[in-house]
VOPAGU-2260 file (C-alpha; in pm, 1 decimal, decimal comma):
REM VOPAGU-2260
SITE   aa  ch    i         X         Y         Z
SITE  MET   A    0   32650,6   15189,3   16153,3
SITE  HIS   A    1   32710,9   15555,0   16237,6
SITE  ARG   A    2   32976,6   15718,0   16023,2
SITE  GLY   A    3   33299,9   15758,6   16212,9
SITE  MET   A    4   33235,5   15456,9   16440,0
SITE  ASP   A    5   33476,6   15172,8   16370,0
SITE  CYS   A    6   33419,0   14807,6   16458,0
SITE  ARG   A    7   33596,3   14844,5   16790,8
SITE  GLY   A    8   33359,3   15128,8   16883,9
SITE  ALA   A    9   33058,7   14922,8   16786,9
SITE  MET   A   10   33180,6   14634,3   16999,1
SITE  ARG   A   11   33199,1   14868,9   17299,8
SITE  VAL   A   12   32844,6   15004,3   17241,7
SITE  LEU   A   13   32665,0   14671,2   17187,1
SITE  PRO   A   14   32709,9   14542,4   17544,9
SITE  LEU   A   15   32566,1   14870,2   17674,7
SITE  ILE   A   16   32258,4   14831,3   17452,6
SITE  ALA   A   17   32214,9   14469,3   17562,5
SITE  ALA   A   18   32240,8   14573,4   17927,3
SITE  ALA   A   19   31978,0   14842,8   17878,0
SITE  ILE   A   20   31738,2   14594,2   17714,6
SITE  SER   A   21   31796,9   14345,0   17995,7
SITE  ALA   A   22   31733,3   14611,3   18259,5
SITE  THR   A   23   31407,7   14714,7   18089,6
SITE  SER   A   24   31295,6   14352,2   18076,2
SITE  CYS   A   25   31374,1   14306,9   18444,3
SITE  MET   A   26   31177,2   14621,3   18531,2
SITE  ASN   A   27   30877,3   14491,1   18337,1
SITE  ASP   A   28   30903,4   14155,0   18514,5
SITE  ALA   A   29   30920,9   14335,2   18848,1
SITE  LYS   A   30   30612,3   14541,2   18766,1
SITE  SER   A   31   30424,1   14226,6   18666,1
SITE  TRP   A   32   30532,2   14054,9   18988,7
SITE  MET   A   33   30418,7   14356,4   19193,8
SITE  ARG   A   34   30077,3   14348,8   19027,0
SITE  ASP   A   35   30039,6   13978,2   19100,5
SITE  VAL   A   36   30143,2   14013,6   19464,0
SITE  PHE   A   37   29951,7   14325,1   19559,3
SITE  THR   A   38   29635,2   14299,3   19349,1
SITE  THR   A   39   29322,2   14254,8   19560,7
SITE  ALA   A   40   29108,1   14093,3   19292,4
SITE  PRO   A   41   29121,9   13711,7   19284,5
SITE  LYS   A   42   29267,1   13561,5   18969,5
SITE  PRO   A   43   29004,1   13324,1   18832,0
SITE  ARG   A   44   29092,0   12988,7   18684,3
SITE  PRO   A   45   28979,1   12966,9   18322,3
SITE  VAL   A   46   28713,3   12708,2   18412,5
SITE  ASP   A   47   28569,2   12946,2   18673,5
SITE  GLU   A   48   28423,6   13136,0   18377,6
SITE  LEU   A   49   28204,3   12832,2   18305,7
SITE  VAL   A   50   28108,4   12710,3   18652,8
SITE  GLU   A   51   28114,9   12875,6   18994,4
SITE  PRO   A   52   28393,2   12752,3   19224,3
SITE  ASP   A   53   28306,7   12611,6   19568,9
SITE  VAL   A   54   27929,1   12625,4   19517,4
SITE  ASP   A   55   27723,1   12530,8   19825,8
SITE  ILE   A   56   27461,9   12318,8   19648,2
SITE  PRO   A   57   27246,2   12213,1   19948,9
SITE  SER   A   58   27189,1   12577,4   20047,4
SITE  ARG   A   59   27062,0   12699,0   19708,8
SITE  ASP   A   60   26708,0   12837,3   19693,1
SITE  LEU   A   61   26555,5   12676,8   19385,9
SITE  PHE   A   62   26221,3   12849,0   19423,3
SITE  TYR   A   63   26351,3   13203,5   19374,6
SITE  GLY   A   64   26677,8   13113,2   19201,3
SITE  VAL   A   65   26981,9   13331,0   19143,6
SITE  GLY   A   66   26781,5   13655,4   19143,5
SITE  GLY   A   67   26624,6   13584,2   19482,1
SITE  GLN   A   68   26290,7   13706,0   19610,0
SITE  LYS   A   69   26386,0   14072,2   19573,4
SITE  LEU   A   70   26386,9   14049,9   19193,4
SITE  VAL   A   71   26053,8   13868,8   19147,4
SITE  PRO   A   72   25854,6   14045,0   18870,1
SITE  ARG   A   73   25551,3   14226,6   19003,6
SITE  THR   A   74   25204,8   14136,4   18874,3
SITE  ASP   A   75   25020,1   14436,1   19023,2
SITE  ILE   A   76   25171,2   14686,4   18780,4
SITE  ALA   A   77   25156,9   14766,4   18409,3
SITE  TYR   A   78   25467,4   14700,3   18199,9
SITE  ARG   A   79   25582,2   14923,1   17914,0
SITE  PHE   A   80   25604,9   14744,6   17579,6
SITE  ILE   A   81   25938,6   14800,3   17400,5
SITE  GLN   A   82   25956,2   14556,6   17110,6
SITE  LYS   A   83   25855,9   14214,6   16983,1
SITE  ASP   A   84   26092,1   13933,0   16879,9
SITE  THR   A   85   25959,2   13654,2   16658,2
SITE  SER   A   86   26295,0   13516,9   16542,6
SITE  GLY   A   87   26303,1   13210,5   16770,5
SITE  MET   A   88   26073,9   12916,0   16834,2
SITE  SER   A   89   25870,5   13121,4   17082,5
SITE  LEU   A   90   25734,0   13474,2   17083,3
SITE  ASN   A   91   25927,9   13720,8   17301,3
SITE  PHE   A   92   25846,8   14071,3   17422,6
SITE  ASP   A   93   26100,1   14316,9   17561,0
SITE  VAL   A   94   25924,8   14509,1   17838,6
SITE  GLU   A   95   26009,6   14749,2   18119,8
SITE  ASP   A   96   25856,1   14781,7   18464,6
SITE  PRO   A   97   25787,9   15118,9   18632,9
SITE  SER   A   98   26116,4   15098,2   18827,8
SITE  GLY   A   99   26313,9   15084,2   18502,5
SITE  ARG   A  100   26402,0   14716,5   18513,7
SITE  ARG   A  101   26393,4   14556,3   18170,5
SITE  TRP   A  102   26275,6   14202,8   18102,8
SITE  ASP   A  103   26262,4   13954,0   17818,5
SITE  ALA   A  104   25919,8   13786,7   17839,9
SITE  LYS   A  105   25887,2   13456,0   17653,0
SITE  PHE   A  106   25545,7   13301,4   17581,7
SITE  GLY   A  107   25441,2   12943,1   17517,6
SITE  HIS   A  108   25544,5   12604,5   17655,5
SITE  GLU   A  109   25900,0   12721,5   17722,4
SITE  ALA   A  110   25775,4   12965,8   17986,8
SITE  LYS   A  111   25769,0   12676,5   18232,7
SITE  THR   A  112   26041,4   12441,8   18113,2
SITE  GLU   A  113   26307,4   12710,6   18086,8
SITE  VAL   A  114   26256,9   12824,1   18445,5
SITE  ALA   A  115   26288,3   12470,0   18583,2
SITE  ALA   A  116   26592,5   12390,9   18366,2
SITE  SER   A  117   26765,4   12716,7   18455,1
SITE  ARG   A  118   26710,4   12653,4   18827,0
SITE  LEU   A  119   26876,6   12313,0   18801,3
SITE  LEU   A  120   27179,4   12432,8   18604,1
SITE  TRP   A  121   27230,7   12716,9   18851,5
SITE  ALA   A  122   27182,1   12476,9   19143,2
SITE  ILE   A  123   27496,1   12282,7   19053,7
SITE  GLY   A  124   27706,5   12588,7   18975,6
SITE  PHE   A  125   27654,4   12684,3   18611,3
SITE  TYR   A  126   27599,0   13055,4   18549,1
SITE  GLN   A  127   27243,8   13163,4   18471,5
SITE  PRO   A  128   27059,5   13495,6   18444,1
SITE  PRO   A  129   26765,1   13551,5   18681,4
SITE  VAL   A  130   26447,7   13396,4   18536,3
SITE  TYR   A  131   26094,8   13371,7   18675,1
SITE  TYR   A  132   25761,7   13224,7   18574,3
SITE  VAL   A  133   25474,2   13477,8   18567,4
SITE  ARG   A  134   25124,3   13333,9   18533,9
SITE  GLU   A  135   24942,7   13653,8   18433,2
SITE  TRP   A  136   25057,1   14013,1   18387,2
SITE  LYS   A  137   24968,0   14334,3   18204,9
SITE  ILE   A  138   25107,7   14572,4   17941,5
SITE  GLY   A  139   24987,6   14927,6   17998,2
SITE  ASP   A  140   24977,8   15082,0   17652,1
SITE  GLY   A  141   25082,7   15048,5   17291,3
SITE  PRO   A  142   24988,1   14784,9   17033,7
SITE  GLU   A  143   25014,7   14497,8   17283,5
SITE  ALA   A  144   24826,3   14663,3   17572,5
SITE  GLY   A  145   24615,3   14443,3   17797,8
SITE  ILE   A  146   24630,0   14127,1   18006,9
SITE  GLN   A  147   24905,1   13886,8   17897,0
SITE  PRO   A  148   24925,1   13507,0   17934,3
SITE  GLU   A  149   25191,5   13311,7   18121,6
SITE  ALA   A  150   25549,3   13397,1   18036,2
SITE  ARG   A  151   25907,4   13339,5   18134,3
SITE  PHE   A  152   26057,4   13667,3   18255,6
SITE  ARG   A  153   26435,0   13695,6   18217,8
SITE  PHE   A  154   26598,3   13996,3   18381,0
SITE  THR   A  155   26811,4   14212,8   18151,1
SITE  ASP   A  156   27097,8   14304,8   18380,6
SITE  PRO   A  157   27260,3   14632,5   18269,6
SITE  LYS   A  158   27589,4   14510,4   18419,0
SITE  TRP   A  159   27595,0   14209,2   18186,3
SITE  LYS   A  160   27723,1   14306,1   17842,2
SITE  GLY   A  161   27678,6   14051,4   17565,1
SITE  ASP   A  162   28014,3   13941,0   17427,0
SITE  GLY   A  163   27913,9   13704,7   17147,1
SITE  ILE   A  164   27827,0   13337,8   17133,0
SITE  TRP   A  165   28042,0   13033,6   17202,0
SITE  SER   A  166   28052,3   12694,6   17035,9
SITE  TRP   A  167   28047,7   12351,1   17195,7
SITE  ARG   A  168   28344,2   12261,8   16974,2
SITE  GLU   A  169   28548,1   12582,2   17009,4
SITE  ASN   A  170   28584,5   12719,8   17361,5
SITE  PRO   A  171   28851,0   12744,9   17634,3
SITE  PHE   A  172   28716,2   12446,1   17828,2
SITE  LEU   A  173   28748,7   12161,4   17579,5
SITE  GLY   A  174   28846,6   11839,6   17754,4
SITE  THR   A  175   28758,6   11963,6   18104,0
SITE  ARG   A  176   28535,1   11769,8   18339,7
SITE  GLU   A  177   28324,0   12082,7   18384,4
SITE  LEU   A  178   28239,6   12127,7   18016,2
SITE  ASN   A  179   28163,1   11758,1   17980,0
SITE  GLY   A  180   27952,9   11782,0   18295,4
SITE  LEU   A  181   27754,5   12067,6   18141,1
SITE  ILE   A  182   27687,6   11851,8   17836,5
SITE  VAL   A  183   27572,7   11567,9   18064,1
SITE  MET   A  184   27338,2   11808,9   18241,5
SITE  ASN   A  185   27175,1   11914,1   17915,5
SITE  VAL   A  186   27137,6   11550,8   17812,0
SITE  LEU   A  187   26993,2   11454,6   18150,5
SITE  ILE   A  188   26710,5   11709,6   18117,4
SITE  ASN   A  189   26671,7   11630,1   17744,6
SITE  ASN   A  190   26748,8   11983,9   17631,4
SITE  TRP   A  191   26770,6   11901,9   17262,7
SITE  ASP   A  192   26798,4   12262,7   17136,6
SITE  VAL   A  193   27172,4   12286,5   17204,5
SITE  LYS   A  194   27267,4   12504,0   16910,7
SITE  ALA   A  195   27557,2   12745,6   16954,8
SITE  SER   A  196   27335,1   13053,6   16921,7
SITE  ASN   A  197   27188,9   12963,7   17263,4
SITE  ASN   A  198   27536,1   12982,8   17419,8
SITE  LYS   A  199   27619,5   13336,3   17527,2
SITE  ARG   A  200   27937,0   13494,6   17660,4
SITE  TYR   A  201   27903,0   13794,5   17892,2
SITE  GLU   A  202   28132,8   14059,1   18029,5
SITE  ARG   A  203   28018,3   14167,9   18376,6
SITE  GLU   A  204   28090,9   14491,4   18560,0
SITE  ASP   A  205   28233,1   14472,6   18912,9
SITE  GLN   A  206   28212,4   14092,2   18929,7
SITE  HIS   A  207   28463,0   13808,8   18926,2
SITE  PRO   A  208   28517,2   13634,8   18702,1
SITE  ARG   A  209   28456,5   13921,4   18464,3
SITE  HIS   A  210   28372,5   13697,0   18170,2
SITE  ILE   A  211   28127,5   13408,4   18196,5
SITE  TYR   A  212   27993,1   13145,5   17957,1
SITE  VAL   A  213   27619,8   13073,1   17976,6
SITE  VAL   A  214   27377,7   12826,6   17817,0
SITE  LYS   A  215   27050,6   13015,7   17770,7
SITE  ASP   A  216   26711,8   12938,8   17617,2
SITE  LEU   A  217   26678,9   12604,6   17792,8
SITE  GLY   A  218   26308,4   12566,5   17721,0
SITE  GLN   A  219   26323,5   12263,2   17492,6
SITE  SER   A  220   26365,0   12033,3   17792,0
SITE  PHE   A  221   26184,3   11765,3   17995,9
SITE  GLY   A  222   26029,2   11588,6   17697,2
SITE  ARG   A  223   26166,6   11365,7   17423,0
SITE  SER   A  224   26481,2   11464,1   17238,9
SITE  VAL   A  225   26480,8   11502,7   16860,7
SITE  GLY   A  226   26296,7   11241,3   16657,1
SITE  LEU   A  227   26243,2   11284,9   16284,4
SITE  PHE   A  228   26236,9   11663,3   16307,7
SITE  LEU   A  229   26209,7   11821,1   16654,6
SITE  GLY   A  230   26158,3   11698,9   17008,7
SITE  SER   A  231   25900,6   11787,1   17272,3
SITE  GLN   A  232   25913,4   11980,9   17597,6
SITE  GLY   A  233   25749,0   11983,0   17937,8
SITE  ASP   A  234   25579,3   11645,9   17891,8
SITE  PRO   A  235   25630,0   11394,7   18177,3
SITE  ASN   A  236   25512,5   11102,8   17962,4
SITE  ASP   A  237   25756,1   11185,3   17683,8
SITE  PHE   A  238   26033,2   11243,1   17937,3
SITE  ALA   A  239   25962,9   10903,2   18096,0
SITE  SER   A  240   25957,1   10723,4   17761,0
SITE  GLN   A  241   26321,4   10795,7   17681,5
SITE  ARG   A  242   26618,7   10647,5   17862,5
SITE  PHE   A  243   26905,5   10856,4   17992,9
SITE  ILE   A  244   27198,4   10616,5   17937,1
SITE  LYS   A  245   27173,5   10384,9   17639,0
SITE  ALA   A  246   27497,9   10189,6   17675,8
SITE  VAL   A  247   27840,8   10192,9   17837,8
SITE  SER   A  248   28146,7   10054,8   17663,1
SITE  GLY   A  249   28458,0   10061,4   17876,0
SITE  ASP   A  250   28485,1   10423,8   17986,1
SITE  ASP   A  251   28261,2   10562,3   17709,5
SITE  VAL   A  252   27896,6   10648,5   17775,0
SITE  GLU   A  253   27634,5   10651,1   17500,4
SITE  PHE   A  254   27313,6   10843,0   17566,9
SITE  ASP   A  255   26964,3   10784,0   17433,8
SITE  PHE   A  256   26963,5   11145,9   17318,9
SITE  LYS   A  257   26954,9   11324,6   16985,1
SITE  PRO   A  258   27015,1   11700,3   16969,0
SITE  ILE   A  259   26897,0   11939,3   16701,9
SITE  ILE   A  260   27065,3   11875,0   16366,1
SITE  LEU   A  261   27274,8   12194,0   16397,9
SITE  ASN   A  262   27484,0   12021,5   16664,6
SITE  PRO   A  263   27472,1   11646,9   16595,5
SITE  GLY   A  264   27787,2   11565,5   16795,0
SITE  VAL   A  265   27683,3   11713,6   17129,1
SITE  GLY   A  266   27655,7   11427,4   17376,4
SITE  SER   A  267   27930,9   11214,2   17222,7
SITE  GLY   A  268   28277,6   11168,2   17371,9
SITE  ILE   A  269   28147,3   11159,9   17729,6
SITE  HIS   A  270   28304,0   10931,0   17988,5
SITE  VAL   A  271   28188,5   10763,4   18308,4
SITE  GLU   A  272   28352,5   11020,5   18535,7
SITE  ASP   A  273   28183,7   11303,2   18345,8
SITE  VAL   A  274   27842,2   11154,4   18420,5
SITE  LEU   A  275   27937,0   11096,1   18782,9
SITE  TRP   A  276   28057,9   11456,2   18822,0
SITE  THR   A  277   27715,8   11590,9   18724,4
SITE  CYS   A  278   27506,3   11331,4   18904,1
SITE  ARG   A  279   27702,7   11363,5   19228,3
SITE  ARG   A  280   27627,7   11734,5   19224,6
SITE  LEU   A  281   27260,4   11681,3   19153,0
SITE  ALA   A  282   27242,5   11418,4   19427,5
SITE  GLN   A  283   27325,1   11690,0   19682,3
SITE  LEU   A  284   26986,6   11850,1   19615,0
SITE  SER   A  285   26705,7   11756,2   19851,0
SITE  ASP   A  286   26362,2   11647,5   19734,6
SITE  GLY   A  287   26236,2   11983,9   19854,6
SITE  GLN   A  288   26486,0   12169,0   19637,1
SITE  LEU   A  289   26393,9   11961,0   19333,3
SITE  ARG   A  290   26025,0   12024,0   19395,4
SITE  ASP   A  291   26091,5   12396,8   19430,7
SITE  ALA   A  292   26256,2   12407,3   19087,1
SITE  PHE   A  293   25934,6   12281,8   18924,7
SITE  ARG   A  294   25700,1   12470,4   19157,1
SITE  ALA   A  295   25880,1   12790,7   19058,7
SITE  ALA   A  296   25802,5   12704,5   18696,2
SITE  GLY   A  297   25426,5   12698,3   18754,3
SITE  TYR   A  298   25366,4   12322,5   18736,4
SITE  ASP   A  299   25083,7   12173,5   18942,9
SITE  ASP   A  300   25146,6   11925,4   19224,3
SITE  ALA   A  301   25098,5   11615,2   19009,1
SITE  GLU   A  302   25335,9   11743,5   18742,1
SITE  VAL   A  303   25592,9   11845,9   19003,7
SITE  SER   A  304   25585,1   11496,4   19156,0
SITE  SER   A  305   25622,5   11330,9   18814,6
SITE  PHE   A  306   25916,5   11543,0   18705,2
SITE  VAL   A  307   26096,8   11506,5   19038,7
SITE  GLU   A  308   26064,6   11127,3   19037,0
SITE  LEU   A  309   26181,6   11105,4   18676,1
SITE  LEU   A  310   26475,6   11333,4   18747,9
SITE  LYS   A  311   26574,0   11130,5   19055,7
SITE  ARG   A  312   26556,5   10813,3   18846,6
SITE  ARG   A  313   26801,1   10960,5   18595,9
SITE  ILE   A  314   27035,8   11081,6   18868,6
SITE  ALA   A  315   27034,3   10733,2   19021,1
SITE  GLU   A  316   27103,6   10584,9   18678,4
SITE  GLY   A  317   27411,2   10804,6   18650,9
SITE  LEU   A  318   27530,7   10730,3   19004,1
SITE  ALA   A  319   27504,6   10357,2   18930,8
SITE  LEU   A  320   27817,2   10400,0   18717,2
SITE  GLU   A  321   28017,8   10443,1   19037,3
SITE  GLN   A  322   28098,1   10071,7   19051,9
SITE  ARG   A  323   28224,7   10077,1   18695,8
SITE  ALA   A  324   28450,3   10372,7   18778,5
SITE  ARG   A  325   28605,2   10179,1   19067,6
SITE  SER   A  326   28677,3    9865,9   18865,4
């Protein structure tokens, strides 16, 4: 206490200090209220960072996907080689086209499966980067110059800044129907490579919501899930040989699905309504849309027909739980 100020003086000063603090707090509350009232940007719900709100599923173009026709990679040009990535299950090249657009080109079986899987996740509202299947293309110079085989081209959007990875067990959406629905979707297409390093968080410029959560590298799909070691991909016979739903006990659903050992629990703790949420969304897609998803991935007519029928069978299997949900 200041020298010369007695207790009675202190008692007179304290209410003034308290009033000043209260006034400052009120001013801060008022400023916050003004920002909320007059801001023009919509305030996203937390789950809007995982799945788009109010998605118009029947109108989605599954042939060209989220990037549309305008972003389709050209095959009449030479790409500039930037670097090679051999860290994953497939070989990747970073390349650039003459207009300055950068792409991640992935070779191998995943070139097809990832495009089809990405189309389907985007179709029902889950965020995806633009991806395309390119049958044949060319690198102009450098150590990899020449004609290149089929590849999945993923657009590197300069407005999407990587913001780390996210875990299936630690994220803001635990317990939500949307997160469980995303798990169901990955099980339904038998994407067994559901390790956390394939889950990316992005910060986007000039877009709402600003932060989004994405499941990438979906190529280990449409085959059998993990057996003794790994599963298969892009094989209609393998996809047909494995059931979608193994058993239902009360409200709990057990899948005939085994993910990679790095995430053994993914697919457990799913309920009837979670399966219905995903399958009801998928059921809004027409046969033409489903065919477009696989046509865009470079499959021939026979393969397209097989995958579409198998997918429809799994969707119907999920929708058959409707009666159980009503009882």
